[in-house]
Every structure is written in structure tokens, then in C-alpha cells.
KEKE-3310 file (N, C-alpha, C; in steps of 0.2 Angstrom, whole numbers, plus 5000, padded with zeros to 4 digits):
npx = (4996:4996:5005:5022:5037:5049:5066:5079:5091:5104:5111:5124:5128:5139:5132:5119:5108:5101:5088:5083:5068:5056:5042:5027:5009:4997:4991:4994:4982:4972:4965:4960:4951:4944:4936:4924:4927:4941:4945:4942:4952:4963:4962:4963:4976:4983:4979:4986:4999:5000:4999:5009:5022:5032:5043:5051:5058:5073:5086:5090:5079:5070:5076:5077:5072:5064:5058:5045:5036:5027:5012:5015:5028:5027:5018:5025:5035:5028:5023:5035:5039:5028:5031:5043:5039:5030:5039:5047:5038:5037:5031:5017:5001:4994:4980:4979:4984:4974:4962:4950:4943:4930:4928:4927:4933:4946:4949:4947:4958:4969:4968:4971:4984:4990:4989:4997:4996:4991:5001:4999:4997:5002:5001:5014:5018:5023:5024:5020:5021:5020:5009:5000:5003:5008:5003:4996:4983:4972:4960:4951:4955:4966:4983:4996:5009:5020:5037:5044:5053:5050:5046:5044:5045:5032:5018:5003:4992:4996:4997:4983:4978:4984:4978:4965:4966:4966:4953:4943:4930:4921:4930:4939:4930:4927:4940:4942:4933:4939:4952:4954:4957:4963:4952:4954:4968:4970:4963:4971:4983:4977:4974:4987:4993:4985:4988:5001:5002:4996:5006:5016:5010:5008:5022:5026:5019:5006:4989:4977:4964:4957:4960:4954:4941:4943:4951:4942:4932:4940:4944:4932:4927)
npy = (5063:5071:5080:5077:5075:5087:5085:5094:5094:5083:5076:5067:5059:5052:5043:5043:5047:5062:5071:5086:5094:5103:5110:5103:5106:5104:5091:5077:5063:5064:5054:5037:5037:5039:5050:5049:5058:5060:5046:5044:5053:5046:5034:5038:5042:5030:5023:5030:5028:5013:5010:5015:5013:5000:4998:5009:5008:5009:4996:4991:4993:4983:4974:4977:4978:4966:4958:4960:4958:4949:4941:4930:4932:4945:4942:4933:4941:4950:4941:4938:4950:4952:4942:4946:4958:4953:4945:4955:4961:4953:4941:4943:4939:4942:4944:4950:4963:4968:4968:4975:4971:4961:4944:4935:4942:4943:4929:4926:4934:4927:4915:4919:4923:4911:4904:4902:4913:4910:4913:4914:4919:4935:4951:4964:4980:4997:5001:5011:5007:5011:5018:5021:5031:5041:5052:5068:5079:5092:5104:5093:5085:5075:5081:5078:5066:5057:5051:5040:5030:5016:5012:5002:4989:4979:4970:4977:4976:4978:4992:4996:4988:4995:5007:5003:4999:5011:5016:5006:4995:5002:5011:5002:4996:5007:5010:4998:4999:5008:5003:4989:4973:4958:4954:4946:4946:4959:4961:4953:4960:4972:4967:4964:4977:4983:4976:4978:4992:4993:4986:4996:5007:5001:4999:5012:5016:5022:5026:5013:5014:5021:5013:5001:4998:4997:4986:4976:4977:4972:4959:4953:4953)
npz = (4925:4936:4949:4952:4963:4958:4956:4962:4968:4973:4987:4992:5006:5019:5026:5021:5008:5001:4994:4987:4983:4974:4983:4984:4982:4995:5007:5017:5019:5034:5040:5037:5024:5009:4999:4985:4974:4975:4975:4961:4955:4959:4953:4940:4940:4943:4931:4921:4925:4926:4913:4906:4893:4895:4887:4888:4899:4909:4908:4920:4929:4930:4938:4951:4968:4969:4980:4985:4975:4971:4977:4986:4990:4996:5006:5014:5018:5027:5036:5043:5048:5057:5066:5071:5077:5087:5095:5100:5108:5118:5117:5115:5108:5091:5092:5105:5102:5094:5101:5101:5090:5082:5086:5076:5065:5069:5069:5055:5051:5056:5050:5037:5038:5040:5029:5014:4999:4982:4968:4954:4936:4930:4923:4920:4926:4927:4944:4959:4972:4986:4990:5001:5010:5003:4995:4990:4995:4990:4993:4992:4981:4972:4972:4971:4970:4980:4985:4978:4980:4981:4969:4955:4942:4942:4950:4946:4954:4967:4970:4969:4979:4990:4990:4992:5006:5012:5009:5009:5004:4996:4989:4983:4974:4966:4960:4953:4943:4934:4933:4928:4936:4943:4956:4967:4969:4971:4983:4991:4992:4998:5011:5016:5016:5026:5038:5038:5040:5053:5061:5059:5066:5079:5082:5083:5094:5091:5090:5086:5083:5072:5061:5064:5059:5046:5045:5050:5039:5028:5032:5034:5022)
capx = (4991:4996:5012:5027:5042:5055:5072:5083:5098:5105:5116:5127:5132:5142:5127:5112:5107:5095:5086:5079:5064:5051:5037:5020:5004:4992:4993:4992:4976:4973:4961:4959:4945:4945:4930:4923:4931:4948:4946:4942:4958:4969:4961:4966:4984:4985:4978:4992:5006:5001:4998:5015:5025:5038:5049:5055:5061:5080:5086:5091:5074:5066:5079:5077:5066:5059:5056:5038:5032:5021:5008:5018:5034:5024:5015:5030:5039:5024:5023:5042:5038:5024:5034:5048:5035:5027:5044:5049:5033:5037:5027:5010:4998:4991:4973:4979:4985:4968:4957:4943:4940:4926:4932:4927:4938:4953:4950:4949:4965:4974:4967:4974:4991:4992:4988:5000:4992:4993:5003:4996:5000:5000:5004:5018:5018:5026:5020:5022:5023:5019:5004:4996:5004:5012:5000:4994:4976:4971:4953:4948:4957:4973:4987:5003:5011:5027:5041:5045:5058:5048:5043:5048:5041:5029:5011:4999:4987:4998:4995:4976:4977:4986:4972:4959:4967:4963:4946:4939:4927:4919:4936:4941:4925:4928:4946:4942:4929:4943:4958:4952:4962:4961:4950:4957:4975:4970:4961:4977:4987:4974:4975:4994:4994:4982:4991:5008:5000:4994:5012:5019:5007:5010:5029:5027:5014:5001:4982:4975:4957:4955:4961:4951:4935:4946:4953:4936:4930:4945:4944:4925:4924)
capy = (5069:5074:5082:5073:5079:5089:5084:5100:5093:5077:5077:5061:5060:5046:5038:5043:5051:5066:5074:5092:5095:5108:5109:5102:5109:5099:5088:5070:5062:5063:5048:5032:5038:5042:5052:5047:5062:5058:5040:5045:5055:5041:5029:5041:5042:5023:5021:5033:5024:5006:5009:5018:5008:4997:4998:5015:5007:5007:4989:4989:4994:4977:4969:4980:4977:4960:4955:4961:4959:4944:4940:4926:4936:4950:4939:4930:4947:4952:4936:4938:4956:4951:4938:4950:4962:4949:4943:4961:4963:4948:4935:4944:4937:4947:4946:4955:4969:4970:4966:4978:4968:4955:4938:4932:4945:4940:4922:4927:4937:4922:4910:4922:4923:4904:4901:4906:4914:4907:4919:4914:4923:4942:4956:4968:4987:5002:5002:5015:5002:5013:5024:5022:5037:5046:5056:5074:5081:5099:5105:5087:5082:5073:5086:5076:5059:5058:5045:5035:5025:5009:5011:4997:4985:4973:4968:4983:4975:4981:4999:4996:4986:5000:5012:5000:4999:5018:5018:5001:4991:5007:5014:4996:4995:5012:5009:4993:5001:5011:4999:4982:4969:4952:4956:4942:4948:4966:4960:4950:4966:4976:4965:4965:4984:4985:4973:4982:4998:4991:4985:5002:5011:4998:5000:5019:5018:5026:5023:5009:5014:5023:5008:4994:4997:4995:4978:4972:4977:4968:4952:4950:4953)
capz = (4925:4943:4950:4956:4965:4953:4960:4961:4970:4977:4992:4994:5012:5021:5029:5018:5002:5002:4988:4988:4978:4974:4987:4981:4986:4997:5013:5017:5022:5041:5042:5031:5021:5002:4996:4978:4969:4976:4972:4954:4953:4961:4948:4934:4941:4942:4924:4917:4928:4924:4905:4903:4890:4898:4883:4889:4906:4909:4909:4927:4934:4931:4942:4958:4973:4967:4985:4986:4968:4971:4983:4991:4993:5001:5012:5018:5022:5032:5042:5046:5052:5063:5071:5075:5082:5093:5099:5103:5113:5124:5116:5114:5102:5087:5095:5110:5099:5090:5105:5100:5084:5083:5086:5069:5061:5071:5067:5048:5050:5058:5044:5031:5040:5040:5022:5009:4993:4975:4964:4947:4931:4931:4919:4924:4924:4932:4950:4964:4978:4993:4989:5006:5014:4999:4990:4993:4993:4990:4991:4991:4975:4971:4970:4970:4972:4983:4988:4973:4982:4981:4963:4951:4937:4946:4950:4947:4960:4973:4970:4970:4986:4995:4991:4996:5013:5015:5007:5010:4998:4991:4985:4979:4968:4961:4957:4948:4937:4929:4932:4929:4939:4947:4962:4973:4970:4974:4990:4995:4994:5003:5018:5017:5018:5032:5043:5039:5043:5060:5064:5059:5071:5085:5084:5085:5099:5089:5091:5080:5082:5065:5056:5065:5055:5039:5046:5050:5033:5024:5034:5033:5015)
cpx = (4991:5004:5016:5033:5047:5061:5077:5090:5098:5111:5118:5131:5135:5137:5120:5113:5101:5094:5082:5075:5059:5045:5030:5015:5000:4995:4991:4985:4977:4970:4961:4952:4947:4938:4930:4927:4938:4949:4946:4949:4964:4968:4964:4974:4986:4985:4984:4998:5006:5000:5004:5019:5032:5044:5054:5059:5069:5081:5087:5084:5070:5069:5079:5071:5061:5056:5049:5034:5027:5018:5012:5024:5032:5021:5020:5034:5035:5024:5030:5041:5034:5027:5039:5045:5033:5033:5047:5044:5033:5033:5019:5008:4995:4984:4974:4980:4978:4962:4950:4940:4935:4930:4932:4932:4945:4954:4951:4956:4970:4974:4971:4982:4994:4992:4991:4996:4995:4995:4999:4999:4998:5004:5009:5017:5022:5021:5024:5025:5022:5015:5000:4997:5007:5009:4997:4987:4976:4964:4949:4950:4964:4977:4994:5004:5019:5030:5041:5050:5057:5046:5048:5043:5038:5021:5007:4993:4989:4996:4987:4975:4979:4981:4966:4960:4965:4956:4941:4936:4924:4924:4938:4936:4926:4934:4946:4938:4934:4949:4956:4958:4959:4959:4953:4964:4975:4968:4967:4981:4984:4975:4982:4995:4991:4986:4998:5007:4999:5001:5016:5017:5009:5017:5030:5022:5008:4994:4980:4968:4954:4955:4957:4945:4937:4948:4947:4932:4934:4944:4937:4923:4924)
cpy = (5073:5076:5077:5077:5081:5089:5090:5099:5087:5077:5070:5061:5053:5041:5038:5048:5055:5070:5081:5093:5101:5106:5108:5104:5103:5096:5081:5069:5061:5057:5043:5032:5042:5044:5050:5051:5061:5051:5040:5048:5050:5036:5032:5041:5035:5021:5024:5029:5017:5005:5012:5012:5006:4997:5004:5014:5006:5000:4987:4989:4988:4972:4971:4978:4972:4957:4954:4961:4954:4943:4936:4929:4941:4947:4936:4935:4949:4947:4937:4945:4955:4947:4942:4955:4959:4947:4949:4963:4958:4942:4936:4941:4943:4949:4951:4962:4972:4968:4969:4976:4963:4949:4935:4935:4943:4933:4922:4929:4931:4916:4912:4922:4916:4901:4905:4907:4910:4913:4920:4919:4930:4946:4961:4975:4991:5002:5007:5011:5004:5019:5026:5028:5043:5049:5062:5076:5089:5101:5098:5083:5080:5079:5084:5069:5059:5051:5040:5030:5018:5007:5006:4994:4979:4973:4975:4982:4978:4988:5000:4993:4991:5005:5009:5000:5006:5019:5013:4998:4997:5010:5008:4995:5000:5012:5004:4994:5004:5007:4992:4977:4963:4954:4952:4944:4955:4965:4957:4956:4971:4974:4965:4972:4985:4982:4976:4988:4998:4990:4992:5006:5008:4999:5007:5021:5022:5023:5019:5010:5016:5018:5001:4993:4995:4987:4974:4971:4972:4961:4949:4950:4946)
cpz = (4932:4944:4954:4958:4959:4957:4958:4962:4974:4981:4994:5000:5014:5023:5025:5012:5003:4996:4990:4982:4979:4979:4983:4985:4989:5004:5013:5020:5030:5044:5036:5028:5014:4999:4988:4973:4969:4973:4964:4951:4954:4955:4941:4934:4940:4935:4920:4919:4925:4917:4902:4899:4893:4894:4884:4896:4905:4911:4916:4931:4935:4936:4949:4961:4970:4973:4986:4980:4967:4977:4988:4994:4998:5007:5017:5022:5028:5038:5046:5051:5058:5068:5075:5080:5088:5098:5103:5109:5118:5123:5115:5108:5098:5090:5101:5108:5096:5094:5104:5093:5086:5082:5080:5064:5063:5069:5059:5047:5051:5053:5038:5032:5039:5034:5017:5002:4987:4971:4958:4942:4932:4925:4923:4921:4929:4938:4955:4970:4985:4993:4996:5010:5010:4993:4994:4990:4994:4988:4989:4985:4975:4969:4968:4972:4974:4983:4983:4974:4981:4974:4959:4945:4941:4945:4951:4953:4966:4975:4972:4977:4991:4996:4994:5003:5016:5014:5008:5003:4993:4986:4980:4973:4963:4957:4951:4942:4932:4928:4933:4931:4942:4954:4968:4974:4973:4982:4994:4997:4999:5010:5020:5020:5024:5038:5044:5042:5051:5064:5064:5065:5078:5087:5086:5091:5098:5090:5085:5078:5075:5060:5058:5061:5048:5040:5046:5043:5028:5025:5034:5026:5011)
residu = (UNK:UNK:UNK:UNK:UNK:UNK:UNK:UNK:UNK:UNK:UNK:UNK:UNK:UNK:UNK:UNK:UNK:UNK:UNK:UNK:UNK:UNK:UNK:UNK:UNK:UNK:UNK:UNK:UNK:UNK:UNK:UNK:UNK:UNK:UNK:UNK:UNK:UNK:UNK:UNK:UNK:UNK:UNK:UNK:UNK:UNK:UNK:UNK:UNK:UNK:UNK:UNK:UNK:UNK:UNK:UNK:UNK:UNK:UNK:UNK:UNK:UNK:UNK:UNK:UNK:UNK:UNK:UNK:UNK:UNK:UNK:UNK:UNK:UNK:UNK:UNK:UNK:UNK:UNK:UNK:UNK:UNK:UNK:UNK:UNK:UNK:UNK:UNK:UNK:UNK:UNK:UNK:UNK:UNK:UNK:UNK:UNK:UNK:UNK:UNK:UNK:UNK:UNK:UNK:UNK:UNK:UNK:UNK:UNK:UNK:UNK:UNK:UNK:UNK:UNK:UNK:UNK:UNK:UNK:UNK:UNK:UNK:UNK:UNK:UNK:UNK:UNK:UNK:UNK:UNK:UNK:UNK:UNK:UNK:UNK:UNK:UNK:UNK:UNK:UNK:UNK:UNK:UNK:UNK:UNK:UNK:UNK:UNK:UNK:UNK:UNK:UNK:UNK:UNK:UNK:UNK:UNK:UNK:UNK:UNK:UNK:UNK:UNK:UNK:UNK:UNK:UNK:UNK:UNK:UNK:UNK:UNK:UNK:UNK:UNK:UNK:UNK:UNK:UNK:UNK:UNK:UNK:UNK:UNK:UNK:UNK:UNK:UNK:UNK:UNK:UNK:UNK:UNK:UNK:UNK:UNK:UNK:UNK:UNK:UNK:UNK:UNK:UNK:UNK:UNK:UNK:UNK:UNK:UNK:UNK:UNK:UNK:UNK:UNK:UNK:UNK:UNK:UNK:UNK:UNK:UNK)
# end
């Protein structure tokens, strides 16, 4: 029910592949905040995506990008990324990076990183896989969804967790009203996405302040 890029041309170069598409209206969110009307639009988008019949999927799509399609695999990938980041930083500990968070929040984060999740049974659906920065907003409403390079057939809780990372508990509650899912699985992906975003920002030397309230909310939940 919302616009997606229409590919006009693909250029295959020696080192990379580039696609030219029609420009979609809207801008990315400047802050990790999702107003209620936008949350409803995103919930409607995910409802359409996650209920699309898988029978129409090309046979190869279910075999690609399997690394992050369960909580355990995504958690293990994130732990490896944090380890590389801390090594690059010369042995700094994660609490040094997040020093402005309450100590109890840091302790909860450390416990979460130390304990692998339980995957459990789940249904599979088409998932976008990287929603946290890849949708556009115009006049406060969803106007388009970009960057489908991580899309696959996988755990729909991942998409819900991405959006909870932006909007917090209020957004999570609103999404689950329209898109019922195992809340514990969604909360796990929510925390994964937040810590991943913090690593991205820290790698780029960007301020973490807008995201610290989201981390506090996620790990105190």
C-alpha cells in the first residue's frame, strides 16, 4: 500500500552494481521518534508484506541471507561486531561508550549480551530486514520504503523490532495490535537493532545522545 523504488536501469560495474530508480517523495526520520499516525502506516505496510503468499517466491529467495534470520544467529553476529569494535578502540569496554546511561541499564545490556536467546518455532514471511533507516515520510505519513537489499524470507519479528528501535515501547505496542507476534522475539530484535545502530554511530563518530533514551527504555523493559 506504499511506494517502493521502481528500477529503471541497472549498471553492472567491475567493483559494484548500481541501480537507477525513480525518486520517491519524502525524507528519512531525523530523530528516533515515530508518531502514532506514522506507526499505523508502518503497521499497515508490514501487514501487507508479512501476509504476502510465499508460494509466489522464486525458489532461490528462501536460500539467501540466512545468517541473521533467527535471534541466535543475529545475536552472535552482533556480539562479533561489538568485539571487533572494542578491539579497534584499543580495548575500551562497552560501558565506556555508553557512560551516560544508568548503571542498571548497562548491567542489563551486559547480561543480555552474555546470554544467548532461545530461537523457538516461528512462522516465516517476506521480511524487509533493514527498516530502521530505510523508509520515507511526507507530511508525517509513510510515503515510501527503500533499500530492499536485505529482504528475504525469514522471521517477521525482525521488522517489528527494527521499528521498535526507532519508536520505543509505544510504537511496539501499536505495531503488535495490528501485527500479532511473539513479543519476546520482537523485543530481542529490538535490542539487537539498537546496539547495532549505536555501533554504526560510534564507528562514524556520530553523537549517541538521541539514541540513549531508546537504549534505556529497551533494556529496562
